[in-house]
C-alpha positions as CSV (number, residue, x, y, z in Angstrom):
1,M,-253.5,24.0,36.4
2,S,-254.2,26.5,33.3
3,S,-252.7,26.1,30.3
4,K,-250.0,28.2,29.2
5,Y,-248.5,28.1,25.2
6,G,-245.3,29.6,23.9
7,F,-242.8,28.7,20.9
8,V,-239.5,27.2,20.8
9,I,-237.0,27.8,17.8
10,P,-234.0,25.8,17.7
11,N,-231.8,28.0,15.1
12,Y,-228.7,26.9,13.7
13,N,-227.0,29.5,10.7
14,H,-230.6,30.3,9.6
15,H,-230.3,34.1,9.6
16,I,-232.0,35.1,6.1
17,V,-235.8,34.3,7.0
18,I,-235.9,33.9,10.9
19,H,-236.6,37.9,11.5
20,D,-239.6,37.5,9.4
21,T,-240.4,33.9,10.8
22,I,-240.4,35.6,14.5
23,A,-242.2,38.7,13.1
24,A,-244.8,36.5,11.8
25,L,-245.3,34.5,15.4
26,V,-245.5,37.6,17.8
27,S,-248.8,38.2,16.2
28,F,-250.1,35.6,18.9
29,N,-249.0,37.1,21.5
30,L,-247.0,34.1,23.0
31,P,-243.3,34.1,24.5
32,I,-241.2,33.1,22.3
33,I,-237.6,30.7,23.3
34,L,-235.1,31.4,20.4
35,V,-232.1,28.6,20.8
36,D,-229.0,29.7,19.3
37,D,-226.8,26.3,18.7
38,G,-224.0,27.7,18.7
39,S,-224.3,29.9,15.5
40,N,-221.7,31.5,13.1
41,Q,-221.2,35.3,13.9
42,Q,-223.5,36.6,11.8
43,T,-226.4,35.1,12.7
44,Q,-225.5,35.6,16.1
45,T,-225.8,39.5,15.5
46,V,-228.9,39.0,13.7
47,L,-230.4,37.2,16.8
48,E,-229.4,39.7,19.5
49,N,-231.1,42.2,17.1
50,V,-234.1,40.1,16.8
51,E,-234.6,39.5,21.1
52,R,-233.7,43.2,21.3
53,E,-236.9,43.8,18.8
54,F,-239.3,41.6,20.1
55,A,-239.9,41.7,23.6
56,L,-241.2,38.4,23.3
57,V,-238.2,36.7,22.6
58,T,-236.0,35.0,24.9
59,L,-232.6,34.0,23.3
60,V,-230.7,30.9,24.8
61,R,-227.4,30.2,23.3
62,R,-225.9,27.3,23.7
63,T,-222.0,27.7,23.4
64,Q,-221.3,25.0,20.9
65,N,-223.3,23.2,18.3
66,G,-225.0,20.3,19.6
67,G,-227.0,19.5,16.7
68,K,-231.4,20.0,16.3
69,G,-232.1,17.4,18.5
70,A,-229.9,18.8,21.2
71,A,-231.5,22.6,20.9
72,V,-235.0,21.2,20.8
73,Q,-234.1,19.7,24.2
74,T,-232.7,23.1,25.5
75,G,-235.6,25.0,24.5
76,L,-238.4,22.3,25.8
77,K,-236.4,22.1,29.6
78,H,-236.1,26.4,29.8
79,A,-240.3,26.4,28.5
80,S,-240.7,23.7,31.2
81,E,-239.0,25.8,33.9
82,A,-240.9,28.7,33.3
83,G,-244.0,27.0,33.5
84,W,-245.3,26.5,30.4
85,S,-247.7,23.6,30.0
86,H,-247.0,23.5,25.8
87,A,-244.2,24.4,24.3
88,I,-244.7,25.1,19.9
89,Q,-242.1,23.8,17.7
90,V,-241.8,25.7,15.0
91,D,-238.3,25.6,12.5
92,A,-235.8,28.5,11.6
93,D,-235.6,27.9,7.7
94,G,-239.5,29.3,6.9
95,Q,-240.7,26.0,5.7
96,H,-243.6,25.6,8.0
97,D,-246.9,27.2,6.9
98,L,-247.4,29.5,9.7
99,N,-251.2,30.1,9.3
100,D,-251.8,26.9,10.6
101,V,-250.4,27.8,14.2
102,E,-253.9,28.7,15.2
103,Q,-255.3,24.7,14.4
104,L,-252.1,22.9,16.3
105,I,-253.5,25.3,19.3
106,A,-257.3,24.6,18.7
107,C,-256.2,20.7,18.1
108,S,-253.8,21.0,21.5
109,K,-256.5,22.5,23.3
110,L,-259.1,19.8,22.9
111,A,-256.6,17.3,23.5
112,P,-254.4,18.6,26.7
113,T,-252.3,15.5,26.9
114,A,-251.3,15.1,23.3
115,L,-248.4,15.6,21.3
116,V,-249.9,17.5,18.2
117,S,-247.9,17.3,15.3
118,G,-248.2,19.1,11.8
119,Q,-248.5,16.0,8.8
120,P,-246.6,17.4,5.5
121,V,-248.3,18.1,2.7
122,Y,-245.4,18.9,0.1
123,D,-245.3,20.5,-3.1
124,D,-242.3,20.1,-6.0
125,S,-239.6,22.0,-3.3
126,I,-239.2,19.1,-1.7
127,S,-236.3,16.7,-3.3
128,K,-237.3,13.1,-4.3
129,G,-234.4,12.0,-1.8
130,R,-235.7,13.8,0.7
131,Y,-239.9,12.4,0.0
132,Y,-238.7,8.8,-0.4
133,G,-236.4,8.5,2.2
134,R,-239.5,9.3,4.6
135,F,-241.5,6.7,3.9
136,I,-238.8,4.3,4.6
137,T,-238.7,6.3,8.4
138,H,-242.5,5.5,8.5
139,F,-242.4,2.0,7.4
140,W,-239.9,1.3,10.7
141,V,-241.8,3.6,12.8
142,Y,-245.6,1.4,11.7
143,I,-243.3,-1.6,12.9
144,E,-242.0,-0.1,15.9
145,T,-245.4,1.2,17.5
146,L,-247.3,-1.7,15.8
147,S,-249.6,1.3,15.1
148,F,-250.8,3.3,11.6
149,K,-251.6,6.2,14.3
150,I,-248.0,7.8,14.0
151,K,-248.9,9.6,10.3
152,D,-245.3,11.3,10.0
153,T,-242.4,11.6,12.9
154,M,-240.3,13.9,11.1
155,C,-242.5,17.4,10.6
156,G,-240.8,19.6,13.8
157,F,-244.0,21.3,13.5
158,R,-245.4,20.2,16.1
159,V,-246.7,21.4,19.7
160,Y,-245.5,19.5,22.9
161,P,-247.3,18.9,26.2
162,L,-244.4,19.4,28.3
163,A,-245.3,17.6,31.7
164,A,-245.2,14.2,29.5
165,Y,-242.3,15.3,27.7
166,M,-240.0,16.3,31.3
167,R,-241.5,12.6,32.5
168,L,-239.9,11.0,29.6
169,I,-236.6,13.0,29.1
170,N,-235.9,12.6,32.9
171,N,-236.3,8.6,32.1
172,S,-235.0,8.0,28.6
173,R,-231.9,9.2,26.3
174,L,-233.0,11.0,23.3
175,G,-231.1,11.7,19.9
176,K,-229.3,15.4,19.9
177,K,-229.3,15.4,16.2
178,M,-231.8,15.0,12.9
179,D,-232.8,12.0,15.1
180,F,-235.1,13.4,17.5
181,D,-238.0,14.1,16.3
182,I,-238.8,10.8,15.2
183,E,-237.5,8.8,18.6
184,V,-239.2,11.4,20.9
185,M,-242.5,11.0,18.5
186,V,-242.2,7.0,19.3
187,K,-241.3,7.1,22.4
188,L,-243.7,9.6,23.4
189,Y,-245.8,7.0,22.0
190,W,-244.6,4.0,24.1
191,Q,-245.2,6.1,27.2
192,G,-249.4,6.4,26.3
193,T,-249.1,9.9,25.3
194,P,-251.7,10.6,22.5
195,V,-250.6,11.4,19.0
196,E,-252.6,13.8,16.9
197,F,-251.9,15.1,13.4
198,I,-253.4,18.0,11.6
199,K,-252.6,18.5,8.1
200,T,-250.1,21.2,6.7
201,K,-248.2,22.3,3.8
202,V,-244.6,22.4,4.2
203,L,-242.3,24.2,1.7
204,Y,-238.3,24.2,1.1
205,P,-237.4,27.3,0.1
206,E,-234.8,28.6,-2.3
207,N,-233.0,30.4,-0.3
208,G,-233.4,27.5,3.0
209,V,-230.4,26.1,4.6
210,S,-230.5,22.4,5.3
211,H,-228.4,21.3,7.3
212,F,-229.6,17.2,7.1
213,N,-226.4,15.4,6.0
214,V,-227.6,12.7,3.7
215,W,-224.9,10.1,4.9
216,E,-224.6,11.1,8.4
217,D,-228.1,11.6,9.1
218,N,-229.2,8.4,7.7
219,V,-227.0,6.2,9.6
220,L,-227.8,7.9,12.5
221,I,-231.3,7.4,11.5
222,S,-230.8,3.7,11.1
223,K,-229.0,3.2,14.4
224,M,-231.9,5.1,15.9
225,H,-234.2,2.5,14.0
226,T,-232.0,-0.7,15.2
227,R,-232.1,0.5,18.8
228,L,-236.3,1.6,18.3
229,F,-236.3,-1.9,17.0
230,F,-235.2,-3.8,19.8
231,G,-237.0,-1.5,22.4
232,M,-240.4,-2.5,20.7
233,L,-239.5,-6.4,21.0
234,A,-239.2,-5.6,25.3
235,R,-242.8,-3.5,24.9
236,L,-244.5,-5.8,22.7
237,P,-247.2,-7.6,24.8
238,W,-248.1,-3.7,25.9
239,L,-248.1,-3.0,22.3
240,I,-250.2,-5.6,21.3
241,A,-252.6,-5.2,23.8
242,N,-253.0,-1.4,23.3
243,K,-253.8,-2.2,19.2
244,F,-256.7,-4.1,20.1
245,K,-258.0,-1.7,22.7
């Protein structure tokens, strides 16, 4: 089957930079699925205008806000149904360096069965809480996979091989909120999907809107790591064997 790539962009109340993001992405001449995750009326109007302006954009609406993971899952489902082989996830808040899209796609084409993810390089715009909090997740992911191959699980700039993703989602439940990016990568790794990384700059724009809730999402992620830890125990023989291949 020939490769068919496209972009999936989850959006919840990001109306400030989404037009600029889409305008930059259309230069790649790839289809774009823009998922409105129950945004407010102002954002809905902006997204409608974006869809009218750019022929490559398909706007998919969720009537209620379900969280980032729910929005990405909706987008990936539509991408698979549209016959795409790979979906490039890009966040809507302008934090990803779109100059690295070509490198991301090139890496994916060299390893078409792999999940290819950005490995963030931060500047001073990242808060210290976010920066150090990521190390806690990295620690747990190393335990859950018994591997140092997973360089970063929280970057939402990645290419999904849709055949592997659909196989996973048909056999496993995944988080609907900020836990999704982490959980899907760990479970794809457990499934035997290779994981590759490219280094990419990640910014937190001054006018950016973050939907990360420090208390609620950290509790959610902690519960997810507990589930993944026990999932790791069930897969321990395979993980150990895989480690020494």
